[in-house]
Short mmCIF file of the C-alpha atoms (twelve columns), coordinates in Angstrom:
data_MODEL
# 
_entry.id   MODEL 
# 
loop_
_atom_site.group_PDB 
_atom_site.id 
_atom_site.type_symbol 
_atom_site.label_atom_id 
_atom_site.label_alt_id 
_atom_site.label_comp_id 
_atom_site.label_asym_id 
_atom_site.label_seq_id 
_atom_site.Cartn_x 
_atom_site.Cartn_y 
_atom_site.Cartn_z 
_atom_site.pdbx_PDB_model_num 
ATOM 1   C CA . LYS A 1   9.982   5.403  8.185   1 
ATOM 2   C CA . PRO A 2   6.958   7.629  7.485   1 
ATOM 3   C CA . VAL A 3   4.901   7.178  4.312   1 
ATOM 4   C CA . PHE A 4   2.558   9.829  2.924   1 
ATOM 5   C CA . VAL A 5   -1.115  8.894  2.684   1 
ATOM 6   C CA . LYS A 6   -2.233  12.361 1.605   1 
ATOM 7   C CA . VAL A 7   -0.067  14.943 -0.141  1 
ATOM 8   C CA . PRO A 8   -0.808  18.640 -0.745  1 
ATOM 9   C CA . GLU A 9   -1.814  19.644 -4.276  1 
ATOM 10  C CA . ASP A 10  -0.810  22.730 -6.263  1 
ATOM 11  C CA . GLN A 11  -3.381  25.468 -5.908  1 
ATOM 12  C CA . THR A 12  -4.399  28.804 -7.324  1 
ATOM 13  C CA . GLY A 13  -6.232  31.224 -5.059  1 
ATOM 14  C CA . LEU A 14  -7.567  34.754 -5.281  1 
ATOM 15  C CA . SER A 15  -6.171  37.651 -3.265  1 
ATOM 16  C CA . GLY A 16  -8.285  38.124 -0.175  1 
ATOM 17  C CA . GLY A 17  -9.463  34.523 -0.430  1 
ATOM 18  C CA . VAL A 18  -8.334  31.332 1.287   1 
ATOM 19  C CA . ALA A 19  -6.097  28.371 0.402   1 
ATOM 20  C CA . SER A 20  -5.819  25.043 2.235   1 
ATOM 21  C CA . PHE A 21  -3.194  22.340 1.885   1 
ATOM 22  C CA . VAL A 22  -3.634  18.884 3.448   1 
ATOM 23  C CA . CYS A 23  -0.800  16.532 4.351   1 
ATOM 24  C CA . GLN A 24  -0.979  13.208 6.182   1 
ATOM 25  C CA . ALA A 25  1.499   10.410 6.848   1 
ATOM 26  C CA . THR A 26  1.608   7.048  8.528   1 
ATOM 27  C CA . GLY A 27  4.434   5.183  10.252  1 
ATOM 28  C CA . GLU A 28  5.595   3.523  13.442  1 
ATOM 29  C CA . PRO A 29  6.154   5.487  15.628  1 
ATOM 30  C CA . LYS A 30  3.460   7.874  14.403  1 
ATOM 31  C CA . PRO A 31  5.058   10.744 12.457  1 
ATOM 32  C CA . ARG A 32  4.517   14.450 13.035  1 
ATOM 33  C CA . ILE A 33  3.848   16.931 10.232  1 
ATOM 34  C CA . THR A 34  5.553   20.308 9.907   1 
ATOM 35  C CA . TRP A 35  5.051   22.972 7.226   1 
ATOM 36  C CA . MET A 36  7.814   25.066 5.701   1 
ATOM 37  C CA . LYS A 37  7.814   27.980 3.300   1 
ATOM 38  C CA . LYS A 38  11.117  28.869 1.627   1 
ATOM 39  C CA . GLY A 39  13.001  26.747 4.154   1 
ATOM 40  C CA . LYS A 40  11.410  28.396 7.211   1 
ATOM 41  C CA . LYS A 41  8.678   27.067 9.464   1 
ATOM 42  C CA . VAL A 42  5.428   28.817 8.560   1 
ATOM 43  C CA . SER A 43  4.437   31.516 11.021  1 
ATOM 44  C CA . SER A 44  2.063   34.365 10.394  1 
ATOM 45  C CA . GLN A 45  -1.230  35.621 11.753  1 
ATOM 46  C CA . ARG A 46  -2.747  34.584 8.428   1 
ATOM 47  C CA . PHE A 47  -1.398  31.022 8.613   1 
ATOM 48  C CA . GLU A 48  -3.342  28.475 10.601  1 
ATOM 49  C CA . VAL A 49  -2.148  24.901 11.117  1 
ATOM 50  C CA . ILE A 50  -4.883  22.448 12.081  1 
ATOM 51  C CA . GLU A 51  -3.620  19.058 13.226  1 
ATOM 52  C CA . PHE A 52  -5.572  15.810 13.112  1 
ATOM 53  C CA . ASP A 53  -4.753  12.117 13.701  1 
ATOM 54  C CA . ASP A 54  -2.532  13.086 16.695  1 
ATOM 55  C CA . GLY A 55  -0.347  15.313 14.514  1 
ATOM 56  C CA . ALA A 56  0.202   12.728 11.750  1 
ATOM 57  C CA . GLY A 57  -2.195  14.788 9.637   1 
ATOM 58  C CA . SER A 58  -2.181  18.529 9.150   1 
ATOM 59  C CA . VAL A 59  -4.070  21.238 7.292   1 
ATOM 60  C CA . LEU A 60  -2.294  24.482 6.424   1 
ATOM 61  C CA . ARG A 61  -4.830  27.279 5.943   1 
ATOM 62  C CA . ILE A 62  -3.799  30.687 4.580   1 
ATOM 63  C CA . GLN A 63  -6.262  33.583 4.783   1 
ATOM 64  C CA . PRO A 64  -6.585  36.254 3.490   1 
ATOM 65  C CA . LEU A 65  -4.252  35.526 0.585   1 
ATOM 66  C CA . ARG A 66  -1.754  38.178 -0.509  1 
ATOM 67  C CA . VAL A 67  -0.614  38.232 -4.130  1 
ATOM 68  C CA . GLN A 68  3.172   38.403 -3.882  1 
ATOM 69  C CA . ARG A 69  3.696   37.470 -0.252  1 
ATOM 70  C CA . ASP A 70  2.009   34.049 -0.300  1 
ATOM 71  C CA . GLU A 71  3.034   32.810 -3.752  1 
ATOM 72  C CA . ALA A 72  5.545   30.094 -2.905  1 
ATOM 73  C CA . ILE A 73  6.299   26.406 -2.654  1 
ATOM 74  C CA . TYR A 74  4.973   25.024 0.626   1 
ATOM 75  C CA . GLU A 75  6.760   21.973 1.943   1 
ATOM 76  C CA . CYS A 76  5.248   19.299 4.153   1 
ATOM 77  C CA . THR A 77  7.652   17.198 6.237   1 
ATOM 78  C CA . ALA A 78  6.678   14.026 8.096   1 
ATOM 79  C CA . THR A 79  9.148   12.995 10.797  1 
ATOM 80  C CA . ASN A 80  9.494   10.123 13.218  1 
ATOM 81  C CA . SER A 81  12.474  8.587  15.037  1 
ATOM 82  C CA . LEU A 82  13.340  6.486  11.953  1 
ATOM 83  C CA . GLY A 83  13.542  9.300  9.442   1 
ATOM 84  C CA . GLU A 84  11.775  12.059 7.553   1 
ATOM 85  C CA . ILE A 85  10.117  12.516 4.171   1 
ATOM 86  C CA . ASN A 86  9.180   15.664 2.274   1 
ATOM 87  C CA . THR A 87  6.636   16.672 -0.298  1 
ATOM 88  C CA . SER A 88  5.657   20.077 -1.608  1 
ATOM 89  C CA . ALA A 89  2.944   22.013 -3.410  1 
ATOM 90  C CA . LYS A 90  2.884   25.366 -5.169  1 
ATOM 91  C CA . LEU A 91  0.505   28.191 -4.354  1 
ATOM 92  C CA . SER A 92  -0.283  30.789 -7.010  1 
ATOM 93  C CA . VAL A 93  -2.313  33.847 -6.048  1 
ATOM 94  C CA . LEU A 94  -4.284  35.898 -8.575  1 
ATOM 95  C CA . GLU A 95  -5.517  39.450 -8.142  1 
ATOM 96  C CA . GLY A 96  -9.225  39.282 -7.323  1 
ATOM 97  C CA . THR A 97  -12.170 41.582 -6.752  1 
ATOM 98  C CA . CYS A 98  -15.220 41.189 -4.581  1 
ATOM 99  C CA . TRP A 99  -18.511 41.861 -6.358  1 
ATOM 100 C CA . LYS A 100 -21.936 41.061 -4.921  1 
ATOM 101 C CA . GLY A 101 -20.258 39.044 -2.181  1 
ATOM 102 C CA . MET A 102 -18.481 36.763 -4.668  1 
ATOM 103 C CA . TRP A 103 -14.792 36.685 -5.558  1 
ATOM 104 C CA . HIS A 104 -13.975 37.137 -9.221  1 
ATOM 105 C CA . ARG A 105 -10.710 36.988 -11.069 1 
ATOM 106 C CA . ARG A 106 -9.649  40.384 -12.356 1 
# 
């Protein structure tokens, strides 16, 4: 059965900014990672999934962040033929402003 070696951590981002979650598992056969948001597979132009370690590792990148739309629990699932395991992390998004090229909390 898969075992997590890296789990995503709760994060707070600024609107218009970026958030990244990392998830990685090990097992035999090698597990695959999938990302879910509110029980649905993540899919959006602003969501990018970058796989590494032949799909046993995955980075979920969200950009630009939207205050209400992206605030959620994101679930990482590692699956192989012997079973699946889940872990999750919470994303909070704060209203932000851009000033002199830097993002500041409002």
